[in-house]
C-alpha positions, -999 to +999 in steps of 0.1 A: +919+916+319+909+876+340+903+873+370+901+832+382+889+818+410+906+807+438+901+774+455+885+769+487+913+751+509+916+729+538+899+748+566+866+757+548+858+730+538+858+714+566+839+746+580+815+741+552+805+694+566+803+711+603+772+730+586+761+706+572+757+679+597+742+699+623+717+708+594+711+669+595+713+669+629+681+691+635+655+682+607+657+646+622+649+659+660+615+684+636+609+653+624+599+628+656+578+662+671+541+652+663+511+672+678+488+646+679+479+629+714+485+594+702+520+598+685+527+602+718+511+566+730+521+542+697+555+541+720+535+526+749+533+487+733+520+480+775+493+507+771+456+493+772+441+522+760+455+525+724+439+493+708+404+502+689+371+487+677+367+479+648+335+460+630+331+441+603+302+431+582+298+408+554+299+424+520+264+414+502+247+424+463+222+444+465+201+449+437+183+479+434+156+481+408+146+499+376+123+526+378+096+542+352+083+576+362+044+586+346+017+607+353-012+590+361-047+596+376-062+588+407-102+575+410-125+562+428-115+526+425-154+517+425-186+533+418-222+521+424-260+536+422-282+532+451-315+527+439-350+510+447-360+483+439-398+487+438-430+518+433-436+543+464-431+578+479-397+585+501-402+584+538-364+587+548-330+589+536-303+589+566-271+600+543-257+633+526-234+640+501-201+626+519-215+605+544-197+575+552-215+542+546-214+504+550-217+479+529-257+470+543-262+495+560-299+508+556-298+548+538-329+551+530-369+538+532-399+535+514-432+541+531-444+501+534-478+506+547-495+489+510-463+464+507-478+453+545-511+443+532-501+431+497-482+407+526-513+399+544-532+389+512-509+365+503-505+353+533-545+349+533-550+332+500-524+309+511-539+298+537-570+286+516-554+270+488-540+253+516-572+246+532-585+232+498-562+202+497-568+197+539-537+207+556-539+231+585-540+263+567-509+280+590-489+254+583-449+253+568-453+213+549-474+217+516-466+174+508-498+158+500-515+124+488-536+121+465-552+096+473-559+112+509-577+144+497-616+140+499-624+152+466-603+122+447-616+091+474-657+108+464-652+105+433-633+065+445-661+060+458-682+062+435-663+044+409-663+018+426-698+012+430-705+015+394-678-017+394-697-032+418-727-023+398-719-034+360-700-066+374-739-078+392-759-067+361-735-087+333-743-120+360-779-113+357-774-114+311-754-143+320-784-160+337-808-144+316-828-125+349-821-095+331-823-072+297-793-062+278-806-030+279-792-030+321-763-038+322-753-013+290-769+015+314-744-002+342-717-001+323-727+040+305-722+047+347-692+028+354-671+048+328-682+086+337-681+074+374-638+062+355-641+098+339-650+118+377-616+098+392-594+113+371-607+149+367-607+141+411-566+139+402-563+164+383-585+187+409-562+179+433-531+183+410-539+218+398-550+224+440-510+218+447-505+238+418-523+268+424-511+261+468-472+263+451-481+295+432-497+317+469-464+305+481-443+320+458-470+348+459-462+353+497-426+352+494-426+381+464-447+403+484-422+403+520-393+404+498-409+433+481-422+444+518-378+442+525-372+466+491-388+495+505-359+497+531-319+507+503-294+493+511-251+508+506-240+482+482-202+486+491-185+502+515-172+541+501-185+578+504-218+596+494-206+614+469-241+625+450-274+628+471-299+622+441-341+619+452-353+639+483-377+630+516-423+628+501-404+624+465-422+590+448-401+577+430-400+547+404-386+514+400-352+519+398-349+552+402-313+567+414-307+571+456-277+580+460-248+579+440-215+557+462-181+561+450-155+530+469-121+557+476-098+523+496-084+515+479-081+536+448-083+528+412-049+548+398-048+551+357-017+558+342-001+556+309+038+541+305+053+548+268+061+522+245+100+513+251+097+508+284+063+487+283+080+457+288+091+464+318+061+470+331+046+437+348+014+433+372+027+426+413+049+453+409+051+480+435+040+518+422+055+551+448+027+573+442+030+613+452+004+643+447+007+672+441-001+698+475+001+663+494+038+651+509+026+622+520+041+592+494+012+567+486+023+529+480+007+505+454+008+476+431+003+469+401-037+451+394-042+455+353-028+458+323-042+471+284-030+440+262-027+465+236-007+501+233-029+530+221-020+538+185-026+570+191+007+577+211+018+550+219+017+544+253+002+514+278-025+517+297-014+505+336-040+499+362-028+503+402-044+497+437-036+523+458-038+517+492-025+532+525+010+516+540+035+532+558+067+553+546+095+538+557+116+566+545+098+587+568+088+565+595+055+578+600+022+570+583+005+579+558-026+601+564-057+590+551-088+611+538-107+624+559-143+645+555-140+663+524-104+648+518-107+629+481-081+617+460-111+610+428-098+627+399-067+638+412-042+641+388-004+621+405+024+614+397+036+577+403+074+556+404+068+517+387+096+501+406+111+471+392+127+437+413+108+450+441+093+422+461+058+414+460+034+440+488+066+460+499+067+490+511+095+518+513 
């Protein structure tokens, strides 16, 4: 048996239309309502509190440099050995291991008595040499005219007398008053006087040379007296003390080893694939294991070749202590007992950075 569905009547259609219209009106009221407090204020155009502050900025292209990370070693920038220049017994030494020294500072002293006596001896010899030239012993001007010295004046007087005697004998021989033998004797005397005059002149020159030698001996003796003090050749820290008070030291004997710690010398190896990006003047950021600070530096020296054994380029940078802008603090300088001598470090080499910039 089949059943058919009865079509809806006109009354049922009107009822359905009324239901749809009620639902649409309810939805429109719901959509206009909002929990955001600013939604109600948007309907009030004259409200002054509805405007917002907006800041604008110009779009600028900022280059961000590439970085190359490498492992290296922090070592002293320079190292030297302070030695004695003259032999002697060590009287005093004022530094020890870890002492901070400045260039020109006296760090050791030899006994100076022997060298003081040498200075006095050389000064006496200088005064004697000046006296032989007719100069005052304590003067400083060593210029002398040989013709004004007593030795040359005496020889010139003898030469003039011999010349007059020769001329007189020549006239008497022409007049037949004296024999030819008398003229020959006068002529020989004149020639001897000429030789003596030349010898006196050369003697004065010799004395002038001796005076110059005595002057240099005085300067040398004074320099040796000054060299009894040992001075620090550079600013740094004493790495090793190698002599003790009372020890007799020969010339050139070491006293202390000094290392220069500021700036530090960073030696790092860069792979060959990154070698073309490395140039002098680039900035370096260095971190050390166990130290939270970051130290800045610049590449100063590059090896001219790549090592054949490991195909690495040796790079040297000078690392100084500069302000870290990210952390806004000063990198801590090492104090007594702290050193970065031969410490392993990790560095990053930056490209496209301004010369001397620190982060």
